[in-house]
Gaussian input, Z-matrix of N, CA and C with variables (Angstrom, degrees):
# hf/3-21g

backbone

0 1
 N
 C     1     B1
 C     2     B2     1     A1
 N     3     B3     2     A2     1     D1
 C     4     B4     3     A3     2     D2
 C     5     B5     4     A4     3     D3
 N     6     B6     5     A5     4     D4
 C     7     B7     6     A6     5     D5
 C     8     B8     7     A7     6     D6
 N     9     B9     8     A8     7     D7
 C    10    B10     9     A9     8     D8
 C    11    B11    10    A10     9     D9
 N    12    B12    11    A11    10    D10
 C    13    B13    12    A12    11    D11
 C    14    B14    13    A13    12    D12
 N    15    B15    14    A14    13    D13
 C    16    B16    15    A15    14    D14
 C    17    B17    16    A16    15    D15
 N    18    B18    17    A17    16    D16
 C    19    B19    18    A18    17    D17
 C    20    B20    19    A19    18    D18
 N    21    B21    20    A20    19    D19
 C    22    B22    21    A21    20    D20
 C    23    B23    22    A22    21    D21
 N    24    B24    23    A23    22    D22
 C    25    B25    24    A24    23    D23
 C    26    B26    25    A25    24    D24
 N    27    B27    26    A26    25    D25
 C    28    B28    27    A27    26    D26
 C    29    B29    28    A28    27    D27
 N    30    B30    29    A29    28    D28
 C    31    B31    30    A30    29    D29
 C    32    B32    31    A31    30    D30
 N    33    B33    32    A32    31    D31
 C    34    B34    33    A33    32    D32
 C    35    B35    34    A34    33    D33
 N    36    B36    35    A35    34    D34
 C    37    B37    36    A36    35    D35
 C    38    B38    37    A37    36    D36
 N    39    B39    38    A38    37    D37
 C    40    B40    39    A39    38    D38
 C    41    B41    40    A40    39    D39
 N    42    B42    41    A41    40    D40
 C    43    B43    42    A42    41    D41
 C    44    B44    43    A43    42    D42
 N    45    B45    44    A44    43    D43
 C    46    B46    45    A45    44    D44
 C    47    B47    46    A46    45    D45
 N    48    B48    47    A47    46    D46
 C    49    B49    48    A48    47    D47
 C    50    B50    49    A49    48    D48
 N    51    B51    50    A50    49    D49
 C    52    B52    51    A51    50    D50
 C    53    B53    52    A52    51    D51
 N    54    B54    53    A53    52    D52
 C    55    B55    54    A54    53    D53
 C    56    B56    55    A55    54    D54
 N    57    B57    56    A56    55    D55
 C    58    B58    57    A57    56    D56
 C    59    B59    58    A58    57    D57
 N    60    B60    59    A59    58    D58
 C    61    B61    60    A60    59    D59
 C    62    B62    61    A61    60    D60
 N    63    B63    62    A62    61    D61
 C    64    B64    63    A63    62    D62
 C    65    B65    64    A64    63    D63
 N    66    B66    65    A65    64    D64
 C    67    B67    66    A66    65    D65
 C    68    B68    67    A67    66    D66
 N    69    B69    68    A68    67    D67
 C    70    B70    69    A69    68    D68
 C    71    B71    70    A70    69    D69
 N    72    B72    71    A71    70    D70
 C    73    B73    72    A72    71    D71
 C    74    B74    73    A73    72    D72
 N    75    B75    74    A74    73    D73
 C    76    B76    75    A75    74    D74
 C    77    B77    76    A76    75    D75
 N    78    B78    77    A77    76    D76
 C    79    B79    78    A78    77    D77
 C    80    B80    79    A79    78    D78
 N    81    B81    80    A80    79    D79
 C    82    B82    81    A81    80    D80
 C    83    B83    82    A82    81    D81
 N    84    B84    83    A83    82    D82
 C    85    B85    84    A84    83    D83
 C    86    B86    85    A85    84    D84
 N    87    B87    86    A86    85    D85
 C    88    B88    87    A87    86    D86
 C    89    B89    88    A88    87    D87
 N    90    B90    89    A89    88    D88
 C    91    B91    90    A90    89    D89
 C    92    B92    91    A91    90    D90
 N    93    B93    92    A92    91    D91
 C    94    B94    93    A93    92    D92
 C    95    B95    94    A94    93    D93
 N    96    B96    95    A95    94    D94
 C    97    B97    96    A96    95    D95
 C    98    B98    97    A97    96    D96
 N    99    B99    98    A98    97    D97
 C   100   B100    99    A99    98    D98
 C   101   B101   100   A100    99    D99
 N   102   B102   101   A101   100   D100
 C   103   B103   102   A102   101   D101
 C   104   B104   103   A103   102   D102
 N   105   B105   104   A104   103   D103
 C   106   B106   105   A105   104   D104
 C   107   B107   106   A106   105   D105
 N   108   B108   107   A107   106   D106
 C   109   B109   108   A108   107   D107
 C   110   B110   109   A109   108   D108
 N   111   B111   110   A110   109   D109
 C   112   B112   111   A111   110   D110
 C   113   B113   112   A112   111   D111
 N   114   B114   113   A113   112   D112
 C   115   B115   114   A114   113   D113
 C   116   B116   115   A115   114   D114
 N   117   B117   116   A116   115   D115
 C   118   B118   117   A117   116   D116
 C   119   B119   118   A118   117   D117
 N   120   B120   119   A119   118   D118
 C   121   B121   120   A120   119   D119
 C   122   B122   121   A121   120   D120
 N   123   B123   122   A122   121   D121
 C   124   B124   123   A123   122   D122
 C   125   B125   124   A124   123   D123
 N   126   B126   125   A125   124   D124
 C   127   B127   126   A126   125   D125
 C   128   B128   127   A127   126   D126
 N   129   B129   128   A128   127   D127
 C   130   B130   129   A129   128   D128
 C   131   B131   130   A130   129   D129
 N   132   B132   131   A131   130   D130
 C   133   B133   132   A132   131   D131
 C   134   B134   133   A133   132   D132
 N   135   B135   134   A134   133   D133
 C   136   B136   135   A135   134   D134
 C   137   B137   136   A136   135   D135
 N   138   B138   137   A137   136   D136
 C   139   B139   138   A138   137   D137
 C   140   B140   139   A139   138   D138
 N   141   B141   140   A140   139   D139
 C   142   B142   141   A141   140   D140
 C   143   B143   142   A142   141   D141
 N   144   B144   143   A143   142   D142
 C   145   B145   144   A144   143   D143
 C   146   B146   145   A145   144   D144
 N   147   B147   146   A146   145   D145
 C   148   B148   147   A147   146   D146
 C   149   B149   148   A148   147   D147
 N   150   B150   149   A149   148   D148
 C   151   B151   150   A150   149   D149
 C   152   B152   151   A151   150   D150
 N   153   B153   152   A152   151   D151
 C   154   B154   153   A153   152   D152
 C   155   B155   154   A154   153   D153
 N   156   B156   155   A155   154   D154
 C   157   B157   156   A156   155   D155
 C   158   B158   157   A157   156   D156
 N   159   B159   158   A158   157   D157
 C   160   B160   159   A159   158   D158
 C   161   B161   160   A160   159   D159
 N   162   B162   161   A161   160   D160
 C   163   B163   162   A162   161   D161
 C   164   B164   163   A163   162   D162
 N   165   B165   164   A164   163   D163
 C   166   B166   165   A165   164   D164
 C   167   B167   166   A166   165   D165
 N   168   B168   167   A167   166   D166
 C   169   B169   168   A168   167   D167
 C   170   B170   169   A169   168   D168
 N   171   B171   170   A170   169   D169
 C   172   B172   171   A171   170   D170
 C   173   B173   172   A172   171   D171
 N   174   B174   173   A173   172   D172
 C   175   B175   174   A174   173   D173
 C   176   B176   175   A175   174   D174
 N   177   B177   176   A176   175   D175
 C   178   B178   177   A177   176   D176
 C   179   B179   178   A178   177   D177
 N   180   B180   179   A179   178   D178
 C   181   B181   180   A180   179   D179
 C   182   B182   181   A181   180   D180
 N   183   B183   182   A182   181   D181
 C   184   B184   183   A183   182   D182
 C   185   B185   184   A184   183   D183
 N   186   B186   185   A185   184   D184
 C   187   B187   186   A186   185   D185
 C   188   B188   187   A187   186   D186
 N   189   B189   188   A188   187   D187
 C   190   B190   189   A189   188   D188
 C   191   B191   190   A190   189   D189
 N   192   B192   191   A191   190   D190
 C   193   B193   192   A192   191   D191
 C   194   B194   193   A193   192   D192
 N   195   B195   194   A194   193   D193
 C   196   B196   195   A195   194   D194
 C   197   B197   196   A196   195   D195
 N   198   B198   197   A197   196   D196
 C   199   B199   198   A198   197   D197
 C   200   B200   199   A199   198   D198
 N   201   B201   200   A200   199   D199
 C   202   B202   201   A201   200   D200
 C   203   B203   202   A202   201   D201
 N   204   B204   203   A203   202   D202
 C   205   B205   204   A204   203   D203
 C   206   B206   205   A205   204   D204
 N   207   B207   206   A206   205   D205
 C   208   B208   207   A207   206   D206
 C   209   B209   208   A208   207   D207
 N   210   B210   209   A209   208   D208
 C   211   B211   210   A210   209   D209
 C   212   B212   211   A211   210   D210
 N   213   B213   212   A212   211   D211
 C   214   B214   213   A213   212   D212
 C   215   B215   214   A214   213   D213
 N   216   B216   215   A215   214   D214
 C   217   B217   216   A216   215   D215
 C   218   B218   217   A217   216   D216
 N   219   B219   218   A218   217   D217
 C   220   B220   219   A219   218   D218
 C   221   B221   220   A220   219   D219
 N   222   B222   221   A221   220   D220
 C   223   B223   222   A222   221   D221
 C   224   B224   223   A223   222   D222
 N   225   B225   224   A224   223   D223
 C   226   B226   225   A225   224   D224
 C   227   B227   226   A226   225   D225
 N   228   B228   227   A227   226   D226
 C   229   B229   228   A228   227   D227
 C   230   B230   229   A229   228   D228
 N   231   B231   230   A230   229   D229
 C   232   B232   231   A231   230   D230
 C   233   B233   232   A232   231   D231
 N   234   B234   233   A233   232   D232
 C   235   B235   234   A234   233   D233
 C   236   B236   235   A235   234   D234
 N   237   B237   236   A236   235   D235
 C   238   B238   237   A237   236   D236
 C   239   B239   238   A238   237   D237
 N   240   B240   239   A239   238   D238
 C   241   B241   240   A240   239   D239
 C   242   B242   241   A241   240   D240
 N   243   B243   242   A242   241   D241
 C   244   B244   243   A243   242   D242
 C   245   B245   244   A244   243   D243
 N   246   B246   245   A245   244   D244
 C   247   B247   246   A246   245   D245
 C   248   B248   247   A247   246   D246
 N   249   B249   248   A248   247   D247
 C   250   B250   249   A249   248   D248
 C   251   B251   250   A250   249   D249

   B1=1.4334
   B2=1.4530
   B3=1.2673
   B4=1.5988
   B5=1.4911
   B6=1.3797
   B7=1.3817
   B8=1.5959
   B9=1.2447
   B10=1.5312
   B11=1.4841
   B12=1.3126
   B13=1.4266
   B14=1.3967
   B15=1.2414
   B16=1.5110
   B17=1.5929
   B18=1.4494
   B19=1.3966
   B20=1.4462
   B21=1.4012
   B22=1.3537
   B23=1.6342
   B24=1.2880
   B25=1.4853
   B26=1.5016
   B27=1.3653
   B28=1.4269
   B29=1.4246
   B30=1.3521
   B31=1.4121
   B32=1.6231
   B33=1.5036
   B34=1.2925
   B35=1.5549
   B36=1.3474
   B37=1.3734
   B38=1.5200
   B39=1.3474
   B40=1.4228
   B41=1.5235
   B42=1.3840
   B43=1.5113
   B44=1.6183
   B45=1.4020
   B46=1.4694
   B47=1.6535
   B48=1.4900
   B49=1.3485
   B50=1.5565
   B51=1.3788
   B52=1.4218
   B53=1.6185
   B54=1.3241
   B55=1.4531
   B56=1.5811
   B57=1.3060
   B58=1.4765
   B59=1.5997
   B60=1.1768
   B61=1.4759
   B62=1.4448
   B63=1.4211
   B64=1.4724
   B65=1.6076
   B66=1.3891
   B67=1.3070
   B68=1.5187
   B69=1.3500
   B70=1.4725
   B71=1.5565
   B72=1.3882
   B73=1.4138
   B74=1.3094
   B75=1.3683
   B76=1.3116
   B77=1.5226
   B78=1.2749
   B79=1.4487
   B80=1.5581
   B81=1.3577
   B82=1.4477
   B83=1.4774
   B84=1.4183
   B85=1.5185
   B86=1.5033
   B87=1.2789
   B88=1.4946
   B89=1.4343
   B90=1.2764
   B91=1.4921
   B92=1.5753
   B93=1.3314
   B94=1.4490
   B95=1.6467
   B96=1.3882
   B97=1.5044
   B98=1.4821
   B99=1.2337
   B100=1.4655
   B101=1.5303
   B102=1.3064
   B103=1.5043
   B104=1.5112
   B105=1.3043
   B106=1.4301
   B107=1.5637
   B108=1.3251
   B109=1.4488
   B110=1.5185
   B111=1.3374
   B112=1.5576
   B113=1.4653
   B114=1.2663
   B115=1.4859
   B116=1.5486
   B117=1.3656
   B118=1.3646
   B119=1.5770
   B120=1.2919
   B121=1.5060
   B122=1.4996
   B123=1.1223
   B124=1.5294
   B125=1.4799
   B126=1.3817
   B127=1.5052
   B128=1.4723
   B129=1.3562
   B130=1.6040
   B131=1.5927
   B132=1.2762
   B133=1.4739
   B134=1.5494
   B135=1.2654
   B136=1.5122
   B137=1.5081
   B138=1.3117
   B139=1.4459
   B140=1.4900
   B141=1.3354
   B142=1.4802
   B143=1.4262
   B144=1.2295
   B145=1.4965
   B146=1.5153
   B147=1.3653
   B148=1.5352
   B149=1.4892
   B150=1.4004
   B151=1.4289
   B152=1.5499
   B153=1.2120
   B154=1.5559
   B155=1.5697
   B156=1.2981
   B157=1.5143
   B158=1.5466
   B159=1.1557
   B160=1.4567
   B161=1.4290
   B162=1.2749
   B163=1.5865
   B164=1.5415
   B165=1.2824
   B166=1.4814
   B167=1.5404
   B168=1.3704
   B169=1.3554
   B170=1.5210
   B171=1.3645
   B172=1.5277
   B173=1.4782
   B174=1.2915
   B175=1.4721
   B176=1.6658
   B177=1.2332
   B178=1.4830
   B179=1.5640
   B180=1.2803
   B181=1.3767
   B182=1.4271
   B183=1.3607
   B184=1.3392
   B185=1.4990
   B186=1.2863
   B187=1.6330
   B188=1.5841
   B189=1.1830
   B190=1.4333
   B191=1.5639
   B192=1.3402
   B193=1.5358
   B194=1.5450
   B195=1.3148
   B196=1.4716
   B197=1.5123
   B198=1.2702
   B199=1.5286
   B200=1.5829
   B201=1.2404
   B202=1.6319
   B203=1.4642
   B204=1.2848
   B205=1.3210
   B206=1.4292
   B207=1.3431
   B208=1.4982
   B209=1.4786
   B210=1.3577
   B211=1.4795
   B212=1.6333
   B213=1.2677
   B214=1.6017
   B215=1.4826
   B216=1.3735
   B217=1.5187
   B218=1.4100
   B219=1.4238
   B220=1.3427
   B221=1.5370
   B222=1.2945
   B223=1.5129
   B224=1.4569
   B225=1.4106
   B226=1.3495
   B227=1.6218
   B228=1.3228
   B229=1.3767
   B230=1.4716
   B231=1.3049
   B232=1.5082
   B233=1.5942
   B234=1.1841
   B235=1.4620
   B236=1.5713
   B237=1.2522
   B238=1.4475
   B239=1.6384
   B240=1.2808
   B241=1.5240
   B242=1.4785
   B243=1.4214
   B244=1.4515
   B245=1.7075
   B246=1.2940
   B247=1.4772
   B248=1.5515
   B249=1.3867
   B250=1.4386
   B251=1.4993
   A1=117.33
   A2=118.39
   A3=120.64
   A4=106.92
   A5=111.99
   A6=120.95
   A7=109.26
   A8=112.48
   A9=121.82
   A10=105.35
   A11=113.74
   A12=125.31
   A13=113.75
   A14=122.35
   A15=127.43
   A16=101.09
   A17=117.18
   A18=121.48
   A19=104.78
   A20=123.94
   A21=124.22
   A22=110.53
   A23=113.81
   A24=117.51
   A25=113.91
   A26=115.12
   A27=112.64
   A28=113.24
   A29=120.53
   A30=119.77
   A31=106.88
   A32=119.14
   A33=119.89
   A34=112.25
   A35=117.04
   A36=125.21
   A37=115.79
   A38=116.10
   A39=124.01
   A40=118.25
   A41=112.26
   A42=113.23
   A43=104.40
   A44=108.13
   A45=118.98
   A46=103.83
   A47=108.74
   A48=113.26
   A49=105.23
   A50=112.44
   A51=118.98
   A52=105.11
   A53=109.23
   A54=114.86
   A55=108.87
   A56=116.94
   A57=122.07
   A58=108.99
   A59=120.24
   A60=128.62
   A61=105.91
   A62=116.09
   A63=124.56
   A64=106.45
   A65=120.68
   A66=124.85
   A67=120.81
   A68=113.49
   A69=122.21
   A70=105.67
   A71=120.61
   A72=133.36
   A73=113.23
   A74=125.55
   A75=134.44
   A76=114.65
   A77=126.75
   A78=122.77
   A79=109.45
   A80=111.94
   A81=117.07
   A82=107.12
   A83=112.92
   A84=119.28
   A85=107.27
   A86=111.74
   A87=123.13
   A88=117.36
   A89=116.50
   A90=118.39
   A91=109.70
   A92=113.15
   A93=120.63
   A94=108.32
   A95=115.16
   A96=116.39
   A97=111.65
   A98=126.11
   A99=128.53
   A100=111.85
   A101=119.67
   A102=129.43
   A103=100.54
   A104=116.08
   A105=121.92
   A106=107.09
   A107=117.58
   A108=121.31
   A109=101.03
   A110=113.32
   A111=122.70
   A112=104.70
   A113=114.52
   A114=118.53
   A115=109.81
   A116=115.98
   A117=123.25
   A118=106.21
   A119=119.73
   A120=121.04
   A121=114.45
   A122=119.44
   A123=124.69
   A124=112.26
   A125=113.75
   A126=123.87
   A127=104.87
   A128=115.61
   A129=120.20
   A130=106.62
   A131=120.19
   A132=116.91
   A133=108.42
   A134=118.13
   A135=123.31
   A136=104.24
   A137=121.17
   A138=121.43
   A139=114.51
   A140=118.25
   A141=120.28
   A142=109.04
   A143=125.01
   A144=124.80
   A145=112.26
   A146=114.29
   A147=116.98
   A148=111.94
   A149=115.05
   A150=118.58
   A151=107.85
   A152=119.03
   A153=126.61
   A154=109.39
   A155=110.91
   A156=116.48
   A157=107.45
   A158=121.63
   A159=126.65
   A160=109.43
   A161=118.97
   A162=127.04
   A163=107.91
   A164=119.46
   A165=118.09
   A166=115.28
   A167=115.87
   A168=127.06
   A169=110.69
   A170=117.88
   A171=115.08
   A172=108.82
   A173=125.05
   A174=120.14
   A175=102.61
   A176=114.22
   A177=119.44
   A178=113.66
   A179=120.80
   A180=122.69
   A181=115.38
   A182=122.74
   A183=133.97
   A184=114.52
   A185=112.71
   A186=115.77
   A187=100.08
   A188=112.68
   A189=124.24
   A190=115.74
   A191=105.23
   A192=112.02
   A193=108.28
   A194=117.23
   A195=124.02
   A196=103.80
   A197=120.74
   A198=123.63
   A199=109.29
   A200=108.85
   A201=117.22
   A202=105.54
   A203=123.27
   A204=129.86
   A205=114.14
   A206=119.95
   A207=120.40
   A208=109.64
   A209=117.51
   A210=115.93
   A211=102.30
   A212=116.52
   A213=119.46
   A214=108.18
   A215=120.24
   A216=119.93
   A217=107.90
   A218=111.60
   A219=124.21
   A220=104.22
   A221=115.46
   A222=117.09
   A223=109.23
   A224=115.02
   A225=126.09
   A226=108.09
   A227=116.58
   A228=120.80
   A229=111.68
   A230=119.44
   A231=124.07
   A232=108.30
   A233=114.82
   A234=122.01
   A235=109.93
   A236=119.89
   A237=123.27
   A238=111.27
   A239=115.79
   A240=121.99
   A241=109.96
   A242=117.56
   A243=113.91
   A244=103.45
   A245=105.46
   A246=113.39
   A247=107.36
   A248=112.83
   A249=116.37
   A250=110.06
   D1=131.26
   D2=178.47
   D3=-116.95
   D4=136.82
   D5=-179.18
   D6=-111.80
   D7=144.32
   D8=174.46
   D9=-124.52
   D10=124.98
   D11=170.15
   D12=-116.73
   D13=122.84
   D14=-171.24
   D15=-88.29
   D16=127.84
   D17=178.71
   D18=-129.12
   D19=127.18
   D20=-176.62
   D21=-83.43
   D22=142.85
   D23=-178.92
   D24=-72.31
   D25=144.96
   D26=-179.21
   D27=-60.25
   D28=148.67
   D29=176.54
   D30=-131.12
   D31=146.43
   D32=-174.22
   D33=-64.53
   D34=-27.98
   D35=178.85
   D36=-65.58
   D37=-50.77
   D38=-174.48
   D39=-114.47
   D40=-4.35
   D41=173.73
   D42=83.34
   D43=-148.91
   D44=-179.16
   D45=-89.81
   D46=146.57
   D47=176.83
   D48=-117.80
   D49=126.02
   D50=-178.06
   D51=-113.58
   D52=115.40
   D53=-174.45
   D54=-97.90
   D55=148.39
   D56=-178.09
   D57=-117.92
   D58=137.50
   D59=171.84
   D60=-75.10
   D61=136.53
   D62=179.64
   D63=-59.98
   D64=139.46
   D65=177.83
   D66=76.71
   D67=16.66
   D68=-172.39
   D69=-71.12
   D70=143.92
   D71=176.83
   D72=-136.78
   D73=111.55
   D74=-172.17
   D75=-126.86
   D76=124.60
   D77=173.02
   D78=-128.66
   D79=149.72
   D80=175.69
   D81=-129.12
   D82=140.57
   D83=172.58
   D84=-136.26
   D85=147.14
   D86=174.92
   D87=-132.22
   D88=106.25
   D89=-178.64
   D90=-160.04
   D91=154.93
   D92=175.96
   D93=56.16
   D94=36.28
   D95=177.33
   D96=72.59
   D97=15.02
   D98=175.09
   D99=-125.16
   D100=143.81
   D101=171.22
   D102=-110.01
   D103=131.11
   D104=174.92
   D105=-124.41
   D106=121.46
   D107=174.07
   D108=-109.63
   D109=124.48
   D110=179.17
   D111=-120.18
   D112=142.83
   D113=-178.20
   D114=-160.83
   D115=154.72
   D116=176.78
   D117=-83.12
   D118=174.87
   D119=177.55
   D120=-52.37
   D121=-43.07
   D122=176.92
   D123=-58.96
   D124=-42.17
   D125=-171.18
   D126=-73.90
   D127=-40.63
   D128=-179.61
   D129=-69.25
   D130=-32.42
   D131=-179.63
   D132=-77.16
   D133=-34.03
   D134=177.75
   D135=-63.44
   D136=-55.76
   D137=177.99
   D138=-51.23
   D139=-42.34
   D140=177.21
   D141=-66.83
   D142=-38.93
   D143=176.87
   D144=-62.14
   D145=-40.03
   D146=178.98
   D147=-65.57
   D148=-41.84
   D149=-175.96
   D150=-69.89
   D151=-39.14
   D152=173.77
   D153=-55.34
   D154=-47.01
   D155=-176.64
   D156=-63.21
   D157=-38.24
   D158=-179.10
   D159=-73.48
   D160=-29.09
   D161=-172.70
   D162=-82.14
   D163=-14.15
   D164=-178.86
   D165=-64.93
   D166=149.92
   D167=174.43
   D168=-53.31
   D169=135.43
   D170=177.89
   D171=95.06
   D172=-14.30
   D173=-176.65
   D174=-83.27
   D175=130.98
   D176=-176.72
   D177=-81.23
   D178=139.79
   D179=168.35
   D180=-44.98
   D181=133.65
   D182=-176.93
   D183=90.42
   D184=-2.42
   D185=174.02
   D186=-68.11
   D187=147.63
   D188=-172.22
   D189=-157.86
   D190=159.93
   D191=170.81
   D192=-129.94
   D193=122.98
   D194=-175.03
   D195=-97.48
   D196=113.63
   D197=168.34
   D198=-97.75
   D199=130.84
   D200=-167.73
   D201=-96.88
   D202=137.94
   D203=161.51
   D204=-56.96
   D205=127.59
   D206=177.76
   D207=89.43
   D208=-11.47
   D209=179.42
   D210=-117.18
   D211=-87.26
   D212=179.95
   D213=-71.30
   D214=-21.17
   D215=-172.29
   D216=-130.39
   D217=146.79
   D218=174.61
   D219=-94.77
   D220=85.03
   D221=-179.16
   D222=-163.70
   D223=-173.01
   D224=-171.00
   D225=-103.66
   D226=-18.52
   D227=-175.55
   D228=-134.46
   D229=153.76
   D230=-177.61
   D231=-79.58
   D232=164.71
   D233=177.65
   D234=-130.45
   D235=119.79
   D236=-179.49
   D237=-111.86
   D238=117.93
   D239=172.13
   D240=-93.89
   D241=117.49
   D242=-173.08
   D243=-131.09
   D244=147.98
   D245=176.39
   D246=-90.20
   D247=139.51
   D248=177.79
   D249=-96.06

């Protein structure tokens, strides 16, 4: 099986575009020295798209996406995806 995930190129006018799949469900928990990211299919595809967006050429170190508990995530802690 081959997957194709569309990722928009960064633009000086709007910056990075992070797209979500309809119906995504993502949770994050951190305890006992482990971080668990659990997601349905749509959530996993969304996370893959976010990581690929950050991995594009021209994205500067420190660029990030902050996913907030209770908003984008059903969890007790936030998740930050950041480009080094």
